[in-house]
All heavy atoms as TSV, in Angstrom:
chain	resi	resn	atom	element	x	y	z
A	1	MET	N	N	-6.339	-5.405	-5.400
A	1	MET	CA	C	-6.195	-6.405	-4.384
A	1	MET	C	C	-6.454	-5.742	-3.038
A	1	MET	O	O	-6.013	-4.631	-2.790
A	1	MET	CB	C	-4.767	-6.963	-4.440
A	1	MET	CG	C	-4.474	-7.960	-3.381
A	1	MET	SD	S	-2.794	-8.588	-3.481
A	1	MET	CE	C	-2.763	-9.185	-5.135
A	2	LEU	N	N	-7.157	-6.420	-2.198
A	2	LEU	CA	C	-7.447	-5.924	-0.855
A	2	LEU	C	C	-6.784	-6.861	0.139
A	2	LEU	O	O	-6.948	-8.079	0.043
A	2	LEU	CB	C	-8.959	-5.889	-0.613
A	2	LEU	CG	C	-9.414	-5.573	0.808
A	2	LEU	CD1	C	-9.042	-4.143	1.186
A	2	LEU	CD2	C	-10.911	-5.783	0.929
A	3	VAL	N	N	-6.040	-6.296	1.068
A	3	VAL	CA	C	-5.451	-7.080	2.152
A	3	VAL	C	C	-6.045	-6.550	3.443
A	3	VAL	O	O	-5.908	-5.377	3.761
A	3	VAL	CB	C	-3.909	-6.958	2.189
A	3	VAL	CG1	C	-3.337	-7.677	3.398
A	3	VAL	CG2	C	-3.318	-7.501	0.901
A	4	ALA	N	N	-6.724	-7.420	4.173
A	4	ALA	CA	C	-7.323	-7.039	5.449
A	4	ALA	C	C	-7.089	-8.172	6.438
A	4	ALA	O	O	-7.288	-9.339	6.095
A	4	ALA	CB	C	-8.819	-6.784	5.287
A	5	ALA	N	N	-6.645	-7.830	7.642
A	5	ALA	CA	C	-6.392	-8.835	8.665
A	5	ALA	C	C	-6.496	-8.171	10.032
A	5	ALA	O	O	-6.233	-6.980	10.166
A	5	ALA	CB	C	-4.999	-9.441	8.485
A	6	PRO	N	N	-6.870	-8.941	11.039
A	6	PRO	CA	C	-6.862	-8.386	12.394
A	6	PRO	C	C	-5.441	-7.971	12.784
A	6	PRO	O	O	-4.460	-8.510	12.268
A	6	PRO	CB	C	-7.333	-9.556	13.268
A	6	PRO	CG	C	-8.033	-10.493	12.339
A	6	PRO	CD	C	-7.359	-10.309	11.010
A	7	VAL	N	N	-5.339	-7.047	13.696
A	7	VAL	CA	C	-4.041	-6.570	14.168
A	7	VAL	C	C	-3.208	-7.748	14.660
A	7	VAL	O	O	-3.707	-8.621	15.368
A	7	VAL	CB	C	-4.228	-5.528	15.300
A	7	VAL	CG1	C	-2.894	-5.142	15.909
A	7	VAL	CG2	C	-4.957	-4.304	14.774
A	8	GLY	N	N	-1.949	-7.787	14.229
A	8	GLY	CA	C	-1.041	-8.815	14.691
A	8	GLY	C	C	-1.097	-10.130	13.945
A	8	GLY	O	O	-0.484	-11.110	14.361
A	9	ASN	N	N	-1.823	-10.169	12.816
A	9	ASN	CA	C	-1.960	-11.411	12.071
A	9	ASN	C	C	-1.262	-11.396	10.717
A	9	ASN	O	O	-1.578	-12.209	9.850
A	9	ASN	CB	C	-3.437	-11.760	11.898
A	9	ASN	CG	C	-4.021	-12.358	13.156
A	9	ASN	OD1	O	-3.734	-13.505	13.476
A	9	ASN	ND2	N	-4.798	-11.572	13.883
A	10	GLY	N	N	-0.340	-10.473	10.491
A	10	GLY	CA	C	0.501	-10.509	9.308
A	10	GLY	C	C	0.026	-9.737	8.104
A	10	GLY	O	O	0.622	-9.855	7.034
A	11	GLY	N	N	-1.011	-8.940	8.232
A	11	GLY	CA	C	-1.499	-8.170	7.085
A	11	GLY	C	C	-0.456	-7.204	6.547
A	11	GLY	O	O	-0.220	-7.138	5.336
A	12	THR	N	N	0.203	-6.469	7.430
A	12	THR	CA	C	1.222	-5.507	7.010
A	12	THR	C	C	2.400	-6.212	6.358
A	12	THR	O	O	2.890	-5.793	5.300
A	12	THR	CB	C	1.706	-4.681	8.224
A	12	THR	OG1	O	0.594	-3.949	8.741
A	12	THR	CG2	C	2.808	-3.716	7.837
A	13	THR	N	N	2.839	-7.303	6.948
A	13	THR	CA	C	3.966	-8.059	6.399
A	13	THR	C	C	3.623	-8.653	5.039
A	13	THR	O	O	4.435	-8.608	4.107
A	13	THR	CB	C	4.374	-9.177	7.378
A	13	THR	OG1	O	4.680	-8.582	8.643
A	13	THR	CG2	C	5.579	-9.950	6.879
A	14	THR	N	N	2.418	-9.190	4.909
A	14	THR	CA	C	1.978	-9.769	3.641
A	14	THR	C	C	1.921	-8.711	2.552
A	14	THR	O	O	2.438	-8.903	1.449
A	14	THR	CB	C	0.592	-10.431	3.803
A	14	THR	OG1	O	0.692	-11.465	4.787
A	14	THR	CG2	C	0.078	-11.004	2.498
A	15	LEU	N	N	1.304	-7.574	2.852
A	15	LEU	CA	C	1.191	-6.490	1.882
A	15	LEU	C	C	2.571	-5.973	1.488
A	15	LEU	O	O	2.854	-5.789	0.298
A	15	LEU	CB	C	0.348	-5.344	2.434
A	15	LEU	CG	C	0.177	-4.137	1.528
A	15	LEU	CD1	C	-0.535	-4.528	0.235
A	15	LEU	CD2	C	-0.595	-3.042	2.235
A	16	ALA	N	N	3.448	-5.758	2.455
A	16	ALA	CA	C	4.792	-5.241	2.162
A	16	ALA	C	C	5.561	-6.204	1.264
A	16	ALA	O	O	6.239	-5.778	0.333
A	16	ALA	CB	C	5.555	-4.988	3.456
A	17	ALA	N	N	5.451	-7.502	1.519
A	17	ALA	CA	C	6.157	-8.493	0.699
A	17	ALA	C	C	5.612	-8.520	-0.721
A	17	ALA	O	O	6.373	-8.616	-1.689
A	17	ALA	CB	C	6.045	-9.871	1.338
A	18	MET	N	N	4.296	-8.426	-0.874
A	18	MET	CA	C	3.686	-8.444	-2.217
A	18	MET	C	C	4.080	-7.192	-2.999
A	18	MET	O	O	4.455	-7.278	-4.165
A	18	MET	CB	C	2.165	-8.562	-2.113
A	18	MET	CG	C	1.737	-9.909	-1.603
A	18	MET	SD	S	-0.045	-10.244	-1.521
A	18	MET	CE	C	-0.826	-8.688	-1.407
A	19	VAL	N	N	3.997	-6.034	-2.362
A	19	VAL	CA	C	4.374	-4.782	-3.026
A	19	VAL	C	C	5.852	-4.816	-3.389
A	19	VAL	O	O	6.236	-4.437	-4.507
A	19	VAL	CB	C	4.037	-3.560	-2.145
A	19	VAL	CG1	C	4.660	-2.291	-2.699
A	19	VAL	CG2	C	2.531	-3.397	-2.013
A	20	ASP	N	N	6.691	-5.282	-2.474
A	20	ASP	CA	C	8.125	-5.352	-2.744
A	20	ASP	C	C	8.421	-6.257	-3.936
A	20	ASP	O	O	9.234	-5.915	-4.794
A	20	ASP	CB	C	8.859	-5.860	-1.501
A	20	ASP	CG	C	10.363	-5.809	-1.667
A	20	ASP	OD1	O	10.884	-4.726	-2.005
A	20	ASP	OD2	O	11.012	-6.851	-1.461
A	21	HIS	N	N	7.763	-7.397	-4.017
A	21	HIS	CA	C	7.992	-8.329	-5.127
A	21	HIS	C	C	7.578	-7.713	-6.466
A	21	HIS	O	O	8.337	-7.740	-7.434
A	21	HIS	CB	C	7.243	-9.634	-4.899
A	21	HIS	CG	C	7.358	-10.582	-6.051
A	21	HIS	ND1	N	8.522	-11.259	-6.332
A	21	HIS	CD2	C	6.469	-10.922	-7.015
A	21	HIS	CE1	C	8.336	-11.992	-7.424
A	21	HIS	NE2	N	7.102	-11.803	-7.852
A	22	VAL	N	N	6.373	-7.162	-6.526
A	22	VAL	CA	C	5.899	-6.552	-7.777
A	22	VAL	C	C	6.785	-5.368	-8.142
A	22	VAL	O	O	7.193	-5.214	-9.301
A	22	VAL	CB	C	4.422	-6.117	-7.665
A	22	VAL	CG1	C	3.985	-5.308	-8.877
A	22	VAL	CG2	C	3.518	-7.335	-7.490
A	23	ASN	N	N	7.128	-4.546	-7.170
A	23	ASN	CA	C	7.954	-3.365	-7.397
A	23	ASN	C	C	9.340	-3.736	-7.914
A	23	ASN	O	O	9.918	-3.018	-8.727
A	23	ASN	CB	C	8.057	-2.575	-6.092
A	23	ASN	CG	C	8.741	-1.246	-6.257
A	23	ASN	OD1	O	8.714	-0.641	-7.322
A	23	ASN	ND2	N	9.356	-0.776	-5.192
A	24	ALA	N	N	9.891	-4.857	-7.469
A	24	ALA	CA	C	11.235	-5.273	-7.873
A	24	ALA	C	C	11.254	-5.970	-9.231
A	24	ALA	O	O	12.291	-5.977	-9.898
A	24	ALA	CB	C	11.828	-6.194	-6.824
A	25	THR	N	N	10.127	-6.536	-9.647
A	25	THR	CA	C	10.133	-7.375	-10.844
A	25	THR	C	C	9.326	-6.837	-12.018
A	25	THR	O	O	9.452	-7.362	-13.122
A	25	THR	CB	C	9.611	-8.785	-10.515
A	25	THR	OG1	O	8.263	-8.688	-10.028
A	25	THR	CG2	C	10.479	-9.463	-9.465
A	26	GLN	N	N	8.502	-5.819	-11.785
A	26	GLN	CA	C	7.637	-5.327	-12.860
A	26	GLN	C	C	7.624	-3.800	-12.885
A	26	GLN	O	O	7.708	-3.153	-11.853
A	26	GLN	CB	C	6.200	-5.830	-12.671
A	26	GLN	CG	C	6.080	-7.328	-12.667
A	26	GLN	CD	C	4.658	-7.777	-12.436
A	26	GLN	OE1	O	3.707	-7.102	-12.838
A	26	GLN	NE2	N	4.494	-8.909	-11.785
A	27	ARG	N	N	7.490	-3.269	-14.092
A	27	ARG	CA	C	7.350	-1.817	-14.245
A	27	ARG	C	C	5.863	-1.482	-14.148
A	27	ARG	O	O	5.154	-1.443	-15.145
A	27	ARG	CB	C	7.929	-1.375	-15.580
A	27	ARG	CG	C	9.438	-1.569	-15.674
A	27	ARG	CD	C	9.988	-1.160	-17.022
A	27	ARG	NE	N	9.556	0.176	-17.422
A	27	ARG	CZ	C	10.190	1.317	-17.123
A	27	ARG	NH1	N	11.298	1.269	-16.434
A	27	ARG	NH2	N	9.709	2.474	-17.529
A	28	ARG	N	N	5.391	-1.294	-12.940
A	28	ARG	CA	C	3.982	-1.005	-12.661
A	28	ARG	C	C	3.876	0.217	-11.758
A	28	ARG	O	O	4.802	0.551	-11.032
A	28	ARG	CB	C	3.316	-2.182	-11.938
A	28	ARG	CG	C	3.400	-3.500	-12.634
A	28	ARG	CD	C	2.396	-3.576	-13.726
A	28	ARG	NE	N	2.458	-4.902	-14.338
A	28	ARG	CZ	C	1.865	-5.190	-15.448
A	28	ARG	NH1	N	1.165	-4.289	-16.090
A	28	ARG	NH2	N	1.962	-6.390	-15.957
A	29	HIS	N	N	2.708	0.849	-11.779
A	29	HIS	CA	C	2.408	1.908	-10.814
A	29	HIS	C	C	1.536	1.270	-9.746
A	29	HIS	O	O	0.405	0.879	-10.016
A	29	HIS	CB	C	1.686	3.075	-11.488
A	29	HIS	CG	C	1.435	4.216	-10.550
A	29	HIS	ND1	N	0.669	5.293	-10.908
A	29	HIS	CD2	C	1.842	4.473	-9.280
A	29	HIS	CE1	C	0.606	6.148	-9.901
A	29	HIS	NE2	N	1.316	5.655	-8.898
A	30	ILE	N	N	2.072	1.158	-8.556
A	30	ILE	CA	C	1.383	0.526	-7.436
A	30	ILE	C	C	0.831	1.629	-6.551
A	30	ILE	O	O	1.571	2.518	-6.114
A	30	ILE	CB	C	2.361	-0.349	-6.628
A	30	ILE	CG1	C	3.000	-1.398	-7.541
A	30	ILE	CG2	C	1.664	-0.989	-5.434
A	30	ILE	CD1	C	4.266	-2.003	-6.974
A	31	VAL	N	N	-0.466	1.583	-6.285
A	31	VAL	CA	C	-1.102	2.566	-5.409
A	31	VAL	C	C	-1.639	1.823	-4.196
A	31	VAL	O	O	-2.410	0.870	-4.341
A	31	VAL	CB	C	-2.252	3.305	-6.125
A	31	VAL	CG1	C	-2.922	4.294	-5.187
A	31	VAL	CG2	C	-1.747	4.004	-7.377
A	32	SER	N	N	-1.218	2.245	-3.012
A	32	SER	CA	C	-1.763	1.642	-1.792
A	32	SER	C	C	-2.431	2.732	-0.973
A	32	SER	O	O	-1.951	3.860	-0.890
A	32	SER	CB	C	-0.660	0.946	-0.983
A	32	SER	OG	O	0.231	1.884	-0.442
A	33	ILE	N	N	-3.563	2.369	-0.385
A	33	ILE	CA	C	-4.295	3.263	0.510
A	33	ILE	C	C	-4.236	2.591	1.873
A	33	ILE	O	O	-4.764	1.492	2.041
A	33	ILE	CB	C	-5.746	3.467	0.043
A	33	ILE	CG1	C	-5.767	3.969	-1.401
A	33	ILE	CG2	C	-6.472	4.431	0.977
A	33	ILE	CD1	C	-7.128	3.926	-2.049
A	34	GLU	N	N	-3.568	3.233	2.823
A	34	GLU	CA	C	-3.268	2.586	4.091
A	34	GLU	C	C	-3.715	3.433	5.276
A	34	GLU	O	O	-3.776	4.649	5.195
A	34	GLU	CB	C	-1.764	2.324	4.198
A	34	GLU	CG	C	-1.228	1.510	3.030
A	34	GLU	CD	C	0.276	1.366	3.072
A	34	GLU	OE1	O	0.801	0.929	4.126
A	34	GLU	OE2	O	0.920	1.704	2.065
A	35	ASP	N	N	-3.982	2.755	6.376
A	35	ASP	CA	C	-4.410	3.434	7.599
A	35	ASP	C	C	-3.811	2.718	8.804
A	35	ASP	O	O	-4.416	1.785	9.323
A	35	ASP	CB	C	-5.920	3.454	7.691
A	35	ASP	CG	C	-6.434	4.217	8.908
A	35	ASP	OD1	O	-5.663	4.996	9.489
A	35	ASP	OD2	O	-7.597	4.022	9.281
A	36	PRO	N	N	-2.663	3.129	9.281
A	36	PRO	CA	C	-1.697	4.099	8.766
A	36	PRO	C	C	-0.657	3.414	7.876
A	36	PRO	O	O	-0.606	2.191	7.803
A	36	PRO	CB	C	-1.017	4.610	10.036
A	36	PRO	CG	C	-0.981	3.392	10.919
A	36	PRO	CD	C	-2.286	2.657	10.623
A	37	ILE	N	N	0.205	4.210	7.236
A	37	ILE	CA	C	1.335	3.663	6.489
A	37	ILE	C	C	2.344	3.178	7.529
A	37	ILE	O	O	2.775	3.948	8.380
A	37	ILE	CB	C	1.977	4.721	5.567
A	37	ILE	CG1	C	0.988	5.116	4.470
A	37	ILE	CG2	C	3.281	4.203	4.973
A	37	ILE	CD1	C	1.454	6.271	3.609
A	38	GLU	N	N	2.694	1.900	7.461
A	38	GLU	CA	C	3.633	1.333	8.421
A	38	GLU	C	C	4.986	0.997	7.799
A	38	GLU	O	O	5.992	0.984	8.494
A	38	GLU	CB	C	3.035	0.079	9.053
A	38	GLU	CG	C	1.794	0.386	9.877
A	38	GLU	CD	C	1.245	-0.844	10.553
A	38	GLU	OE1	O	1.983	-1.475	11.329
A	38	GLU	OE2	O	0.072	-1.167	10.302
A	39	VAL	N	N	5.009	0.681	6.505
A	39	VAL	CA	C	6.247	0.330	5.818
A	39	VAL	C	C	6.376	1.234	4.596
A	39	VAL	O	O	5.519	1.200	3.713
A	39	VAL	CB	C	6.248	-1.147	5.366
A	39	VAL	CG1	C	7.520	-1.475	4.608
A	39	VAL	CG2	C	6.072	-2.081	6.554
A	40	LEU	N	N	7.417	2.068	4.548
A	40	LEU	CA	C	7.633	2.915	3.385
A	40	LEU	C	C	8.266	2.080	2.275
A	40	LEU	O	O	9.251	1.377	2.505
A	40	LEU	CB	C	8.529	4.098	3.733
A	40	LEU	CG	C	7.910	5.131	4.671
A	40	LEU	CD1	C	8.932	6.203	5.017
A	40	LEU	CD2	C	6.677	5.749	4.053
A	41	GLN	N	N	7.697	2.143	1.090
A	41	GLN	CA	C	8.162	1.358	-0.052
A	41	GLN	C	C	8.863	2.294	-1.036
A	41	GLN	O	O	8.224	3.153	-1.624
A	41	GLN	CB	C	6.976	0.681	-0.752
A	41	GLN	CG	C	6.253	-0.327	0.092
A	41	GLN	CD	C	6.984	-1.652	0.164
A	41	GLN	OE1	O	7.987	-1.876	-0.497
A	41	GLN	NE2	N	6.484	-2.539	0.990
A	42	PRO	N	N	10.167	2.136	-1.232
A	42	PRO	CA	C	10.870	2.970	-2.218
A	42	PRO	C	C	10.546	2.510	-3.636
A	42	PRO	O	O	10.183	1.346	-3.851
A	42	PRO	CB	C	12.344	2.730	-1.893
A	42	PRO	CG	C	12.368	1.355	-1.316
A	42	PRO	CD	C	11.067	1.196	-0.562
A	43	ASP	N	N	10.662	3.409	-4.600
A	43	ASP	CA	C	10.490	3.029	-6.005
A	43	ASP	C	C	11.644	2.129	-6.412
A	43	ASP	O	O	12.775	2.304	-5.970
A	43	ASP	CB	C	10.468	4.276	-6.893
A	43	ASP	CG	C	9.295	5.191	-6.583
A	43	ASP	OD1	O	8.288	4.701	-6.039
A	43	ASP	OD2	O	9.398	6.389	-6.885
A	44	ASP	N	N	11.356	1.154	-7.260
A	44	ASP	CA	C	12.384	0.252	-7.779
A	44	ASP	C	C	12.135	0.142	-9.272
A	44	ASP	O	O	12.216	1.145	-9.965
A	44	ASP	CB	C	12.305	-1.105	-7.065
A	44	ASP	CG	C	13.527	-1.978	-7.288
A	44	ASP	OD1	O	14.433	-1.592	-8.044
A	44	ASP	OD2	O	13.575	-3.072	-6.698
A	45	ALA	N	N	11.791	-1.022	-9.783
A	45	ALA	CA	C	11.418	-1.136	-11.196
A	45	ALA	C	C	10.088	-0.434	-11.430
A	45	ALA	O	O	9.831	0.100	-12.496
A	45	ALA	CB	C	11.322	-2.607	-11.604
A	46	GLY	N	N	9.248	-0.431	-10.408
A	46	GLY	CA	C	7.942	0.211	-10.492
A	46	GLY	C	C	7.920	1.532	-9.748
A	46	GLY	O	O	8.930	1.989	-9.207
A	47	LEU	N	N	6.760	2.139	-9.719
A	47	LEU	CA	C	6.516	3.391	-9.004
A	47	LEU	C	C	5.486	3.102	-7.922
A	47	LEU	O	O	4.424	2.538	-8.218
A	47	LEU	CB	C	5.987	4.457	-9.973
A	47	LEU	CG	C	5.475	5.755	-9.365
A	47	LEU	CD1	C	6.633	6.528	-8.740
A	47	LEU	CD2	C	4.789	6.596	-10.422
A	48	VAL	N	N	5.789	3.446	-6.676
A	48	VAL	CA	C	4.896	3.179	-5.561
A	48	VAL	C	C	4.333	4.497	-5.038
A	48	VAL	O	O	5.086	5.395	-4.671
A	48	VAL	CB	C	5.613	2.429	-4.423
A	48	VAL	CG1	C	4.650	2.147	-3.276
A	48	VAL	CG2	C	6.226	1.131	-4.930
A	49	SER	N	N	3.003	4.609	-5.009
A	49	SER	CA	C	2.325	5.760	-4.419
A	49	SER	C	C	1.564	5.264	-3.195
A	49	SER	O	O	0.672	4.434	-3.317
A	49	SER	CB	C	1.333	6.380	-5.410
A	49	SER	OG	O	2.001	6.847	-6.560
A	50	GLN	N	N	1.948	5.755	-2.031
A	50	GLN	CA	C	1.289	5.353	-0.797
A	50	GLN	C	C	0.445	6.517	-0.307
A	50	GLN	O	O	0.932	7.618	-0.113
A	50	GLN	CB	C	2.324	4.954	0.259
A	50	GLN	CG	C	3.056	3.670	-0.113
A	50	GLN	CD	C	4.111	3.297	0.901
A	50	GLN	OE1	O	5.223	3.795	0.830
A	50	GLN	NE2	N	3.749	2.432	1.836
A	51	ILE	N	N	-0.832	6.242	-0.098
A	51	ILE	CA	C	-1.795	7.249	0.333
A	51	ILE	C	C	-2.242	6.875	1.740
A	51	ILE	O	O	-2.626	5.731	1.985
A	51	ILE	CB	C	-3.001	7.294	-0.626
A	51	ILE	CG1	C	-2.522	7.662	-2.035
A	51	ILE	CG2	C	-4.069	8.246	-0.113
A	51	ILE	CD1	C	-3.561	7.448	-3.110
A	52	GLU	N	N	-2.175	7.831	2.653
A	52	GLU	CA	C	-2.551	7.553	4.036
A	52	GLU	C	C	-3.904	8.169	4.367
A	52	GLU	O	O	-4.127	9.372	4.155
A	52	GLU	CB	C	-1.496	8.086	5.002
A	52	GLU	CG	C	-1.770	7.705	6.433
A	52	GLU	CD	C	-0.598	7.985	7.352
A	52	GLU	OE1	O	0.404	8.569	6.924
A	52	GLU	OE2	O	-0.695	7.607	8.530
A	53	VAL	N	N	-4.801	7.323	4.874
A	53	VAL	CA	C	-6.118	7.788	5.315
A	53	VAL	C	C	-5.903	8.721	6.506
A	53	VAL	O	O	-5.162	8.411	7.432
A	53	VAL	CB	C	-7.032	6.602	5.705
A	53	VAL	CG1	C	-8.335	7.101	6.283
A	53	VAL	CG2	C	-7.280	5.707	4.505
A	54	GLY	N	N	-6.529	9.866	6.465
A	54	GLY	CA	C	-6.403	10.851	7.541
A	54	GLY	C	C	-5.400	11.941	7.222
A	54	GLY	O	O	-5.583	13.074	7.617
A	55	ALA	N	N	-4.327	11.584	6.483
A	55	ALA	CA	C	-3.316	12.583	6.117
A	55	ALA	C	C	-3.482	13.026	4.672
A	55	ALA	O	O	-3.410	14.220	4.371
A	55	ALA	CB	C	-1.911	12.022	6.329
A	56	ASP	N	N	-3.703	12.077	3.766
A	56	ASP	CA	C	-3.815	12.391	2.334
A	56	ASP	C	C	-5.258	12.406	1.846
A	56	ASP	O	O	-5.584	13.128	0.912
A	56	ASP	CB	C	-3.011	11.374	1.508
A	56	ASP	CG	C	-1.532	11.361	1.898
A	56	ASP	OD1	O	-0.949	12.448	2.013
A	56	ASP	OD2	O	-0.990	10.261	2.090
A	57	VAL	N	N	-6.080	11.577	2.435
A	57	VAL	CA	C	-7.513	11.517	2.111
A	57	VAL	C	C	-8.284	11.377	3.415
A	57	VAL	O	O	-7.763	10.874	4.409
A	57	VAL	CB	C	-7.861	10.339	1.157
A	57	VAL	CG1	C	-7.263	10.553	-0.222
A	57	VAL	CG2	C	-7.422	9.013	1.727
A	58	ALA	N	N	-9.528	11.819	3.403
A	58	ALA	CA	C	-10.324	11.793	4.627
A	58	ALA	C	C	-10.794	10.393	5.011
A	58	ALA	O	O	-10.973	10.097	6.195
A	58	ALA	CB	C	-11.531	12.718	4.480
A	59	SER	N	N	-10.991	9.529	4.013
A	59	SER	CA	C	-11.515	8.194	4.286
A	59	SER	C	C	-11.029	7.208	3.247
A	59	SER	O	O	-10.551	7.600	2.173
A	59	SER	CB	C	-13.050	8.214	4.281
A	59	SER	OG	O	-13.522	8.474	2.963
A	60	LEU	N	N	-11.178	5.932	3.540
A	60	LEU	CA	C	-10.824	4.886	2.588
A	60	LEU	C	C	-11.670	5.038	1.321
A	60	LEU	O	O	-11.154	4.947	0.207
A	60	LEU	CB	C	-11.027	3.508	3.205
A	60	LEU	CG	C	-10.698	2.314	2.331
A	60	LEU	CD1	C	-9.244	2.337	1.887
A	60	LEU	CD2	C	-11.003	1.024	3.051
A	61	ALA	N	N	-12.940	5.305	1.484
A	61	ALA	CA	C	-13.829	5.473	0.323
A	61	ALA	C	C	-13.356	6.630	-0.562
A	61	ALA	O	O	-13.344	6.512	-1.791
A	61	ALA	CB	C	-15.258	5.711	0.785
A	62	GLU	N	N	-12.945	7.736	0.042
A	62	GLU	CA	C	-12.438	8.873	-0.744
A	62	GLU	C	C	-11.158	8.494	-1.472
A	62	GLU	O	O	-10.963	8.856	-2.633
A	62	GLU	CB	C	-12.177	10.074	0.162
A	62	GLU	CG	C	-11.681	11.291	-0.587
A	62	GLU	CD	C	-11.360	12.462	0.323
A	62	GLU	OE1	O	-12.115	12.710	1.273
A	62	GLU	OE2	O	-10.331	13.119	0.071
A	63	GLY	N	N	-10.292	7.749	-0.825
A	63	GLY	CA	C	-9.055	7.309	-1.455
A	63	GLY	C	C	-9.314	6.406	-2.652
A	63	GLY	O	O	-8.661	6.530	-3.683
A	64	ILE	N	N	-10.269	5.523	-2.534
A	64	ILE	CA	C	-10.616	4.628	-3.639
A	64	ILE	C	C	-11.200	5.429	-4.799
A	64	ILE	O	O	-10.855	5.200	-5.954
A	64	ILE	CB	C	-11.578	3.526	-3.172
A	64	ILE	CG1	C	-10.837	2.578	-2.211
A	64	ILE	CG2	C	-12.163	2.764	-4.350
A	64	ILE	CD1	C	-11.729	1.607	-1.493
A	65	ARG	N	N	-12.077	6.374	-4.495
A	65	ARG	CA	C	-12.668	7.214	-5.558
A	65	ARG	C	C	-11.607	8.039	-6.263
A	65	ARG	O	O	-11.652	8.213	-7.481
A	65	ARG	CB	C	-13.743	8.135	-4.985
A	65	ARG	CG	C	-15.078	7.474	-4.779
A	65	ARG	CD	C	-16.177	8.490	-4.498
A	65	ARG	NE	N	-15.906	9.298	-3.317
A	65	ARG	CZ	C	-16.256	8.959	-2.078
A	65	ARG	NH1	N	-16.867	7.825	-1.844
A	65	ARG	NH2	N	-15.986	9.755	-1.074
A	66	ALA	N	N	-10.630	8.546	-5.504
A	66	ALA	CA	C	-9.581	9.390	-6.086
A	66	ALA	C	C	-8.678	8.569	-6.983
A	66	ALA	O	O	-8.127	9.020	-7.937
A	66	ALA	CB	C	-8.772	10.049	-4.985
């Protein structure tokens, strides 16, 4: 799933709510590639791996390939 929105239009809030819901209700491994990470998601029923462009990978494309 890709979430993209102009700054200030709810993209971060939408993504955080979706990840939180899946993480709380399903045993899944959720991987997010973010630029920058704005909301830290703790593990719950699922496992959340947050990758930050610039800190963990050089680019979004590299993060997707990895």
